[in-house]
N, C-alpha and C positions, 0 to 999 in steps of 0.2 A: 913348517907352514911358510909359504912364500907370500909375504905381505905385499910385495910389488904386484904379483899376479892378482891378488884379491883387490888391491887398489885399482888396477887396470880394469878388472871386471866391474867393479862398482862404478867407475867412471863411464864405462860403456853403457851400463844399465841406466845411469843418470842421463846420459846423452840421448838414449832411445826414449826415455820417459819425457824429456824436454821436447823432442821431435814430435812424439805422439800428442803431447799437450798442445803444441803449436798447431798441429793439423786439426785437432778438435776445435780449438779457438777459431781458426780460420774458417772452418766449416760453419760454426755457429754464427760468426759475423756475416758470412755470405748469406746464410739463411735469414738472418735478421734483416739484412739489407733488402732481400727479396720481399719479405713480408712488409717491410716499411714502404717499399715502392708500390706494392699491391694496395696497401691501405691508402696511400696518397692518391693512387689512381681511382680508387672507389670514392674517396672524398671529392676528387675533381669531377668525377662523373655525376655525383649527386648535386654538385654545384651547377653543372651544365643542365641537369634535369630541372633544377629550380629556375635557372635562367630561361630555359625553354618555356616554362610556365609563365614567366614574366613577359615573354615576347608574345603573349596572346593577341594583343591588339595589332602588333606588327604582322603577325601571321595572318590575321583576319584581313588586313589591308593587302598583304601579298596574295592571298587567295582571290580577293576582288580584282587585283591587277591581272592575275592569270585568267580569270573569267572574262575580263575585258580584252584579253588577247594581247596584253603588253607586259613587259618586264621592267619595272621601275625600281625605285629606291627600296621599297619594302621587300621585294623578292631578292634583291641584292643582299639585304641584311640577313635574310634566312639562309641564302647560299653561303655567305660569309660565316655564319654560325656553324653550318655543317662542314665547311672547309676547315675551320679551326678544330673541330672534332676529328676530322681526317688527319690533320697535321699531328695532333697529340696521339692519335692511334698509331700512325706511322712511326712516330718517335718512341713508341712503347710506353708512354705515360698512361694511356688508357688501354685497357684490355679489350681486344677485338671481340671476344665473346660477349662481354658486358655491354659494349657499344651496340652490338647486334641486338642483344636482348632489350636494351633501353630505347634505341633510336631507329631500328631498322624500318619500321613502318612509316614514320614521318619522312625519313631520309629517302625511302624508295618512292613515296608519293610525290615529293617535291622534285626528285630526280626525274621522274616520268614526265613531268610538265616543264622542267627547266633544262634538261640536258642539251637541247638544241641551242638555247640561249647561252649556256656555258660554253659550248663548242664555238659558237659565233664570237663570243667575247675572247676566247683563247686565240682564235685566228686573228683578231684585231690587236690584242694586247700581249700575246705570247702564251705559250702552253703552260707556263707556271701558274697562270691565273686559275684559281679554284681546282688545281690539279689534285690536291689531296682529297677533296670531296669526291672527285671522279674515281680516284684510285680506291678509296675506302668503300665507295658504293659498289664497286666491282667485287671486292672482298666480302661485303655484306651479302650480296646476292649469292655468292658461292656458299656462304655459311647457311643462308636460308634454304638453298636447294639441298644442301647436305642434311640439315636438321629436319627438313620436311620430307626427305626421301623422294624428291622430285627433281626433274631436270631444270636447268636454267630457264628454258622456254616455258615451263609450266608454272613458275613462281610468279606471284603478283608484284605489283598490283595490276589488276585489269583496268580497262578504261572506265568501267562503271564504278570500281572501287576508288579510283582516283577522283572521279566526279563526286562521289559521296564524301570522300575525305576532304576535298576542297570546299564542299558545301558546309561541312562541319567546321572547317577552319574559318570560313567567311562568317558563320553564325556567331563567332566570337566578338564581332563588332557590336552585337546587341547584348550578348550575355557577359562579355568580358572575361570568360573562362574558357 
C-alpha cells in the first residue's frame, strides 16, 4: 500500500471539499444579502407610503395650486417626494415593480399636470432637477402599459381622471385624509 498516494488523494478530496464549502457559503451569503436588500427596500417603501399619507394637507394644497393654474411650494414638495422615490428606484434601493404597484397612480396624475413645470424648471436650473422623477415616470408608464396589455398611448390617466384625482386630493383640505 502506497501511503503517499493515499495521503495525496485525501489532500485532494479535502481541498475539493473546502472549495465546495466556500462556494456554498458564498452563494448563501450572496442570497442573504439579496434578501436583506429586498427587505430593506420593502421597509423603505412602506415608510414612503406612510410619508405619502402624512403629506395629505400638502397634497391638498398642491391640488389647489394646480386648480388655480400655478405651481408653488406645495407642488414642489410633492415633486420632490416623487423625485426621491425616483432616485431610490434608480439606485436599486426600491424595487421598480413595487414602486409601480404602490405609487403609479398618484405619480402619473401629478406628472400629467406638472411635467411642463418640471421641464421649465429643468431649462432654468439644469436637467438634473427632478430628473429621477421624470426617468422613473417613463419606466412606470412602460410597466403600466405592459401590465395592462395596452400601448403607451392608451394608458391613463385621462384628463377626466386627472381632474377627479386632483379634486379628491383637494378634498383633503376638509377631510385631512
